[in-house]
C-alpha positions in Angstrom: 68.4 -40.3 152.4 64.9 -41.4 151.4 65.5 -42.7 148.0 62.4 -42.3 145.8 64.7 -43.8 143.1 65.2 -47.0 145.0 61.6 -47.3 145.8 60.6 -46.8 142.2 63.2 -49.3 141.0 62.1 -52.0 143.5 58.5 -51.5 142.5 59.0 -51.5 138.8 62.0 -53.7 138.2 62.1 -56.4 140.9 59.4 -59.0 140.4 57.8 -61.4 142.9 59.9 -60.4 145.9 57.5 -58.5 148.2 59.4 -59.5 151.4 62.9 -58.6 150.1 61.6 -55.4 148.6 60.0 -54.1 151.7 63.0 -55.0 154.0 65.6 -53.6 151.6 63.8 -50.2 151.2 63.3 -49.7 154.9 66.7 -50.9 156.0 68.8 -49.1 153.3 66.9 -45.8 153.8 67.2 -46.0 157.6 71.0 -46.8 157.3 71.7 -44.0 154.9 69.8 -41.5 157.1 71.7 -42.4 160.3 74.7 -40.2 161.0 75.6 -42.0 164.2 76.7 -45.4 162.9 79.0 -47.7 164.9 78.3 -50.9 162.9 78.2 -51.4 159.2 75.0 -52.6 157.5 75.2 -56.4 157.0 72.7 -58.1 154.8 72.5 -61.8 153.9 70.3 -62.6 150.9 69.1 -66.2 150.4 67.3 -68.0 147.6 67.5 -69.9 144.3 69.7 -68.6 141.5 67.9 -66.1 139.2 65.5 -64.8 141.9 67.0 -61.3 142.1 69.7 -61.4 144.8 72.5 -59.9 142.5 69.9 -57.7 140.8 68.8 -56.1 144.1 72.4 -55.5 145.1 72.9 -53.6 141.8 69.8 -51.5 142.4 71.1 -50.5 145.9 74.5 -49.6 144.3 72.8 -47.6 141.6 70.8 -45.6 144.1 73.8 -44.8 146.3 76.6 -44.3 143.9 76.5 -42.2 140.7 78.3 -44.9 138.7 76.4 -47.8 140.3 78.3 -51.1 140.1 81.0 -49.4 138.1 81.8 -47.1 141.1 85.3 -47.5 142.6 83.5 -47.7 145.9 81.6 -50.9 145.1 83.5 -54.1 145.4 82.2 -57.5 144.2 83.8 -60.7 145.2 82.9 -64.1 143.7 84.1 -67.4 145.1 85.3 -69.0 141.8 87.1 -65.9 140.6 88.7 -64.3 143.7 89.2 -67.4 145.9 89.5 -70.4 143.6 92.4 -72.3 145.3 91.9 -73.8 148.8 95.7 -74.1 149.1 96.0 -70.3 149.0 93.4 -69.5 151.7 96.0 -67.7 154.0 97.0 -65.4 151.1 93.4 -64.7 150.3 92.7 -63.8 153.9 95.5 -61.3 154.1 94.6 -59.8 150.8 90.9 -59.5 151.8 91.7 -57.7 155.0 94.0 -55.3 153.3 91.4 -54.7 150.5 88.6 -53.9 153.0 90.7 -51.7 155.2 92.3 -49.8 152.3 89.0 -49.1 150.6 87.1 -48.1 153.7 90.0 -45.8 154.5 89.5 -44.2 151.1 85.7 -44.0 151.3 83.7 -44.7 154.5 80.6 -45.4 152.4 82.2 -48.4 150.6 80.0 -51.4 149.6 81.3 -55.0 149.6 79.3 -57.7 147.9 80.2 -61.4 148.4 78.6 -63.7 145.9 78.4 -67.5 146.4 79.2 -67.0 150.1 77.9 -70.5 150.8 80.9 -71.9 148.9 83.5 -69.7 150.6 85.9 -71.2 153.1 84.6 -70.4 156.6 88.0 -68.9 157.6 87.6 -66.3 154.8 84.3 -65.2 156.2 85.8 -65.2 159.7 88.5 -62.6 158.7 85.8 -60.2 157.7 83.9 -60.4 161.0 85.9 -57.8 163.0 84.9 -55.2 160.4 81.2 -56.0 161.0 81.1 -55.6 164.7 80.3 -52.7 167.0 83.5 -50.7 167.1 83.9 -47.0 166.8 87.3 -47.6 165.2 89.5 -50.5 164.4 93.2 -49.7 163.9 92.1 -46.1 163.4 89.5 -46.8 160.8 85.8 -46.5 161.3 83.7 -49.1 159.3 80.3 -48.0 160.6 79.2 -46.4 157.2 80.2 -49.4 155.0 77.7 -51.9 153.6 78.3 -55.7 153.4 76.0 -57.9 151.3 76.3 -61.7 151.3 74.6 -63.6 148.5 73.9 -67.3 149.1 71.9 -70.2 147.7 71.7 -71.6 151.3 68.1 -72.0 152.5 66.8 -72.1 148.9 65.1 -75.4 149.3 63.3 -74.5 152.6 62.2 -71.1 151.0 60.9 -73.0 147.9 59.1 -75.5 150.1 57.3 -72.8 152.1 56.2 -71.1 148.8 55.0 -74.4 147.5 53.0 -75.1 150.7 51.3 -71.8 150.4 50.4 -72.5 146.8 49.1 -76.0 147.6 46.9 -74.5 150.3 45.5 -72.0 147.8 47.1 -69.0 149.5 48.5 -66.0 147.7 52.3 -65.7 147.8 51.8 -62.1 149.0 50.5 -63.7 152.3 54.0 -65.2 153.0 55.6 -63.2 155.7 59.2 -63.1 156.9 58.4 -65.1 160.1 57.0 -67.9 157.9 60.5 -68.4 156.6 62.9 -67.4 159.4 63.1 -70.6 161.4 63.4 -73.0 158.4 65.9 -70.6 156.7 68.0 -70.5 159.8 68.0 -74.2 160.3 68.7 -75.1 156.7 71.2 -72.4 155.9 73.4 -72.4 159.0 73.3 -76.1 160.0 74.5 -77.2 156.6 78.1 -78.4 157.2 78.9 -77.9 153.5 78.2 -74.2 153.8 80.7 -71.4 154.3 78.3 -69.9 156.8 78.3 -73.1 159.0 80.0 -72.4 162.3 81.4 -69.1 161.0 81.8 -66.3 163.5 79.5 -64.2 161.3 76.6 -66.4 162.5 77.9 -67.2 166.0 78.3 -63.5 166.9 75.0 -62.4 165.3 76.7 -59.9 163.1 74.1 -60.2 160.2 71.5 -57.5 160.6 68.9 -59.0 158.3 68.5 -62.5 156.6 66.4 -61.8 153.6 64.7 -64.6 151.7 64.0 -64.6 148.0 61.0 -66.6 146.8 61.1 -68.8 143.7 59.6 -67.0 140.7 56.4 -68.0 139.0 55.6 -68.0 135.3 54.0 -64.6 135.5 57.2 -63.1 137.1 59.3 -64.6 134.3 57.0 -63.0 131.7 57.6 -59.6 133.5 61.3 -60.2 133.4 61.2 -60.9 129.6 59.1 -57.8 129.0 61.6 -55.7 131.0 64.5 -57.2 129.2 62.9 -56.4 125.9 62.6 -52.8 126.9 66.3 -52.7 128.1 67.4 -54.1 124.8 65.5 -51.5 122.8 62.9 -54.0 121.5 59.2 -53.4 121.3 57.8 -55.4 124.3 55.7 -58.2 123.0 53.4 -60.0 125.5 52.9 -63.1 123.2 56.7 -63.5 122.6 57.4 -63.0 126.3 54.8 -65.7 127.3 56.2 -68.1 124.7 59.8 -67.6 125.9 58.7 -68.0 129.5 56.7 -71.2 128.8 59.9 -72.8 127.3 61.8 -72.6 130.6 62.0 -75.3 133.2 59.6 -75.3 136.1 59.1 -77.3 139.3 57.4 -79.4 140.7 57.7 -81.3 137.4 54.0 -81.8 136.7 52.5 -78.8 138.4 55.1 -76.4 136.8 54.6 -73.7 139.4 58.0 -72.2 140.0 60.8 -71.4 137.5 64.0 -73.5 138.2 66.4 -70.8 137.1 64.2 -67.8 137.8 65.1 -65.0 135.3 68.7 -66.1 135.0 68.6 -67.2 131.3 66.1 -64.7 130.0 68.6 -62.2 128.5 70.5 -64.9 126.7 67.3 -66.5 125.3 66.2 -63.1 124.0 69.4 -62.8 122.1 68.7 -66.1 120.4 65.0 -65.3 119.8 65.7 -61.9 118.2 69.1 -62.3 116.6 68.3 -59.8 113.8 68.2 -57.0 116.3 71.8 -57.3 117.1 74.5 -56.3 114.6 78.1 -57.3 115.2 80.7 -54.7 114.1 84.4 -55.1 113.8 86.6 -58.1 114.4 87.8 -59.9 117.5 
């Protein structure tokens, strides 16, 4: 599969993430075109909230499955919703193993997305690792065609610092390459004792195929997000309104105001408040 749809989506809908965009396109196309798979695709996406980690996962799902994120073959796990009680870790571990095995048995091309993986208990991550290794079959089930995506805020500070250093040196963000971030990302993300990834077998056994950094977004990227959201909501895109909304958001460093603190996270909600007359509520709760 070479997905012109995925390429078009990444180019037109994902803003400010030249590194992530290039890696995702190449890796996903390569994986989907390979019929001789012994290991599932394992991606670990890192960066600040609102930079596009969840969004890019959705774009991948939409270009593989007809129903996208609504497909019965796409499974999203979030720490607070699915694994909230530390006292029930053993139960969660058992359920998670059964869930993965059962769904891959039903569909070899299943996709599993784990949000807030940095907050997950390490033993929960450890129970997933056998499914991510090089095995033709495990208990009669082949996991080689499955996709596992881990979303994490780990490494966000080091990624932001690199982006800030480039900006201060007068360099374009497009000049930032993956190898500019790999070492600091690895050190900050996986040596943080508070992280679910710290000392997990996922890291120790080198089961992640690609660690993908998401850069903090600049004002111009937030403007693009607002314009895109206006279109999605059926509004006439208005550059002046988009700039005004983007200016009202919080940026860092405090006085330079270079990068958006929350990326595009709150854009949709703010649009609802800015243009309330475009939304009509029908019926009763």
